[in-house]
C-alpha positions in Angstrom: 0.0 0.0 0.0 1.6 3.2 -1.2 2.0 6.0 1.4 1.7 9.5 0.3 4.6 11.7 1.4 3.8 15.2 2.6 5.0 17.8 0.2 5.7 21.3 1.5 3.2 23.8 0.2 4.9 26.7 -1.6 3.7 30.1 -0.4 3.9 33.2 -2.5 4.9 36.4 -0.8 2.3 39.0 -1.4 3.7 42.3 -2.6 3.6 45.1 0.0 0.9 47.6 -0.6 2.2 50.7 -2.1 0.6 54.1 -1.7 -0.9 55.6 -4.9 1.0 58.8 -4.0 4.4 57.7 -2.6 5.5 61.2 -1.7 2.3 62.1 0.1 3.7 61.0 3.5 6.6 63.3 3.1 4.6 66.3 1.8 1.9 66.2 4.5 4.1 67.6 7.3 5.5 70.3 5.0 2.0 71.4 3.9 0.8 71.6 7.5 3.7 73.7 8.6 4.0 76.0 5.5 1.1 78.4 6.4 2.5 79.1 9.8 6.0 79.6 8.4 4.7 82.0 5.8 2.6 84.0 8.2 5.5 84.3 10.7 7.9 85.3 7.9 5.6 88.1 6.8 4.0 89.4 9.9 7.0 89.0 12.3 10.3 89.0 10.5 9.0 90.9 7.5 7.7 93.7 9.7 10.9 93.8 11.7 12.9 94.3 8.5 10.4 97.0 7.4 10.8 98.8 10.7 14.5 98.6 10.4 14.3 100.1 6.9 12.0 102.9 8.1 14.4 103.8 10.9 17.0 104.6 8.1 14.7 107.0 6.2 13.4 110.6 6.4 9.7 109.5 7.0 8.2 112.4 9.0 4.4 113.0 8.7 1.6 110.9 7.3 3.1 110.6 3.8 5.8 108.0 3.6 9.3 109.3 2.6 11.7 106.4 2.0 14.8 108.6 1.3 17.6 106.9 3.1 19.7 108.9 5.6 21.7 106.1 7.1 22.2 106.1 10.9 21.4 109.8 11.3 18.1 109.0 13.1 20.0 106.9 15.7 22.6 109.6 16.2 19.9 112.2 16.8 17.9 109.8 19.0 20.8 109.1 21.4 21.5 112.8 21.5 18.1 113.7 22.8 17.8 114.5 26.5 14.5 112.7 26.7 15.8 109.4 25.3 18.9 109.6 27.6 16.5 109.9 30.5 14.4 107.0 29.2 17.5 104.7 29.1 18.5 105.7 32.6 14.9 105.2 33.9 14.8 101.8 32.2 18.1 100.7 33.8 17.0 101.8 37.3 13.5 100.3 36.9 14.9 97.0 35.7 17.4 96.7 38.5 14.8 97.5 41.2 12.1 95.4 39.5 14.3 92.3 39.3 15.6 92.6 42.8 12.2 93.1 44.3 10.5 90.2 42.4 13.4 87.8 43.1 13.7 88.6 46.8 10.0 88.5 47.5 9.3 85.6 45.3 12.1 83.5 46.8 11.1 84.5 50.4 7.4 83.5 49.7 8.5 80.2 48.1 10.6 79.3 51.1 7.8 80.0 53.5 5.3 78.1 51.4 7.7 75.2 51.1 7.4 74.6 54.9 3.9 73.2 54.2 2.2 75.0 57.0 -1.5 75.2 57.5 -3.1 77.6 55.0 -0.3 77.2 52.4 -2.8 76.7 49.5 -4.7 79.8 50.4 -1.7 82.1 50.5 -0.3 80.5 47.4 -3.5 81.5 45.5 -3.3 85.0 47.0 0.3 85.5 45.8 -0.7 84.2 42.3 -3.8 86.4 42.0 -2.1 89.5 40.6 -0.9 87.4 37.6 -4.6 87.0 36.6 -4.9 90.7 35.8 -3.2 92.9 33.2 -0.8 95.8 33.8 -3.6 98.1 32.7 -5.7 97.1 35.7 -2.7 97.1 38.0 -1.8 100.6 36.9 -5.3 101.9 37.4 -5.6 100.4 40.9 -2.2 101.6 42.1 -2.8 105.0 40.6 -5.8 105.3 43.0 -3.7 104.0 45.9 -0.9 106.5 45.2 -3.2 109.5 44.6 -1.9 112.3 46.9 -5.4 113.3 48.0 -6.7 109.9 49.1 -5.7 106.3 49.2 -2.4 105.5 50.9 -1.9 109.0 52.2 -5.3 108.9 54.1 -4.3 105.6 55.7 -1.0 107.0 56.8 -2.8 110.1 58.2 -5.3 107.9 60.1 -2.4 105.9 61.5 -0.6 109.1 62.7 2.2 108.5 60.2 2.1 111.8 58.5 5.8 111.9 58.1 5.5 109.1 55.6 3.0 110.9 53.4 4.3 111.9 50.0 3.3 113.0 46.5 4.1 109.5 45.2 3.2 109.8 41.5 3.5 113.6 41.5 7.0 113.8 42.9 10.1 113.3 40.7 11.8 111.6 43.6 9.2 108.9 44.3 7.3 108.4 41.0 9.7 105.8 39.6 9.7 103.9 42.9 5.9 103.9 42.8 6.0 102.2 39.4 8.4 99.6 40.8 6.1 98.8 43.7 3.2 98.2 41.4 5.2 96.1 39.0 6.7 94.0 41.8 3.3 93.5 43.3 2.1 91.9 40.1 5.1 89.8 39.1 6.5 88.6 42.4 3.9 85.8 42.4 5.4 84.5 39.2 8.8 84.2 40.8 7.2 82.6 43.8 5.6 79.9 41.6 8.9 79.2 39.8 11.0 79.0 43.0 8.4 76.9 44.7 8.4 74.4 41.9 12.1 74.2 42.1 12.2 73.8 45.9 9.7 70.9 45.7 11.7 69.2 43.0 14.8 69.0 45.2 15.1 65.6 46.9 14.8 65.6 50.7 17.8 63.4 50.9 20.1 66.3 50.0 18.8 68.4 52.9 19.1 65.5 55.3 22.7 64.9 54.2 23.5 68.5 54.8 22.0 68.3 58.3 23.9 65.1 59.1 27.1 66.9 58.1 26.4 69.5 60.7 25.1 72.3 58.5 22.5 74.7 59.9 19.3 75.4 58.0 20.7 78.6 56.6 23.9 76.9 55.5 22.1 74.0 54.0 19.9 76.4 52.0 22.8 78.7 50.9 25.3 76.0 50.0 23.0 73.1 48.9 19.6 74.3 47.9 20.2 77.7 46.4 22.8 76.5 43.9 20.3 74.1 42.5 17.9 77.0 42.0 20.3 78.9 39.7 18.7 77.7 36.4 15.3 78.9 37.7 16.8 82.2 38.8 18.3 82.7 35.4 15.0 82.0 33.7 13.2 84.4 36.0 15.8 87.1 35.3 15.4 86.6 31.5 11.6 86.8 31.6 11.4 89.7 34.0 14.1 91.6 32.2 12.3 91.2 28.9 9.1 92.6 30.6 10.9 95.6 32.1 12.8 96.6 28.9 9.6 96.9 26.9 7.3 98.2 29.7 4.6 100.4 28.4 1.1 99.8 29.6 1.9 100.3 33.3 3.6 103.6 32.7 0.9 104.7 30.3 -1.8 104.3 32.9 -0.1 105.4 36.0 2.1 108.4 35.1 2.3 108.8 31.3 6.0 109.4 31.7 5.6 112.3 34.2 6.3 114.3 36.2 8.7 115.6 33.5 10.7 112.6 32.3 10.9 111.0 35.7 9.1 107.8 34.6 9.4 108.1 30.9 10.3 104.8 29.1 11.5 104.0 25.6 8.2 102.1 24.9 6.1 105.1 25.8 8.3 107.5 23.8 8.1 105.2 20.8 4.3 105.4 21.0 4.3 109.2 21.4 6.8 109.8 18.6 5.0 107.5 16.2 1.3 108.2 16.8 1.3 111.6 18.5 4.2 113.4 16.7 4.1 111.5 13.4 7.9 110.9 13.6 7.7 107.5 12.1 11.5 107.3 11.5 12.2 108.1 15.1 9.6 105.7 16.4 11.1 102.9 14.2 14.6 103.7 15.5 13.3 103.4 19.1 11.7 100.1 18.3 14.9 98.7 16.8 16.9 99.9 19.9 14.4 98.0 22.1 14.7 94.9 19.8 18.4 94.9 20.1 18.3 95.4 23.9 15.9 92.4 24.3 18.0 90.3 21.9 21.2 91.1 23.9 19.3 89.7 27.0 17.6 86.7 25.5 20.0 85.4 22.7 22.9 84.4 25.1 20.4 82.6 27.3 19.0 80.7 24.3 22.5 79.7 23.2 23.4 78.5 26.7 20.2 76.5 26.8 20.7 74.9 23.5 24.3 73.9 24.4 23.1 72.4 27.6 20.5 70.3 25.8 23.1 69.2 23.2 25.5 68.1 26.0 22.8 65.9 27.5 
């Protein structure tokens, strides 16, 4: 009786399905990104280039005049007493603003990191000013610093008349009044950043410092605070960017007065462009602000990219 031997069944490999449009998968991401790239190129970098071009022209008045004059507008700008006062005011405002926000923000974060009762409530209170704009902040603090009511009335009722002042009407205190209002709004931002950094530090590091005999102050200064340096740098960059182009707070509270005591480049740019029709001067001020912000931010971006590449 013949026995049938099993023969292996030959199987054919089915060809892989190919897309009707083989390049479609490569074109899809490009097509999705292209509209954003085009809009940014036109409405951001295109307008920056146009502003830089206008700053080199004779455009004064409503009718454009594109006659090139080189850097003459910048030479005249830096020779103006008002712009010199603006740059000095910006430097002082930035230094005081950064110091106030960093010190108050770090102090509040350290207190909240102790996890005492009511921490959540105070954390929300510190963050509340971030929910409003500088326009609202300026309006409220303008009422508070009004010489005829507000803070002066409270000081009078507390028999502290020696502390009463003109605040916004005095050339000696007007800039400090702006700093107080700005610090009140942005110190909560620093608090949130420092608090996130503190709670991300392992407790083992603190315990190791205590075991080595370090006091709480020494442990914070030599162990905890160095770990907060990246957060501190980020806060300085963000707050510095805000202070360099500050406009709305000054516009609402003082409009640059009294005199040029609180005038800022951003406010002067608005006045020169839309009140005096000096479009070339306004464009020159805008380019100076752009360069100042770039000097602050670009080194940080380069340092950040190098850090990511090393990782």
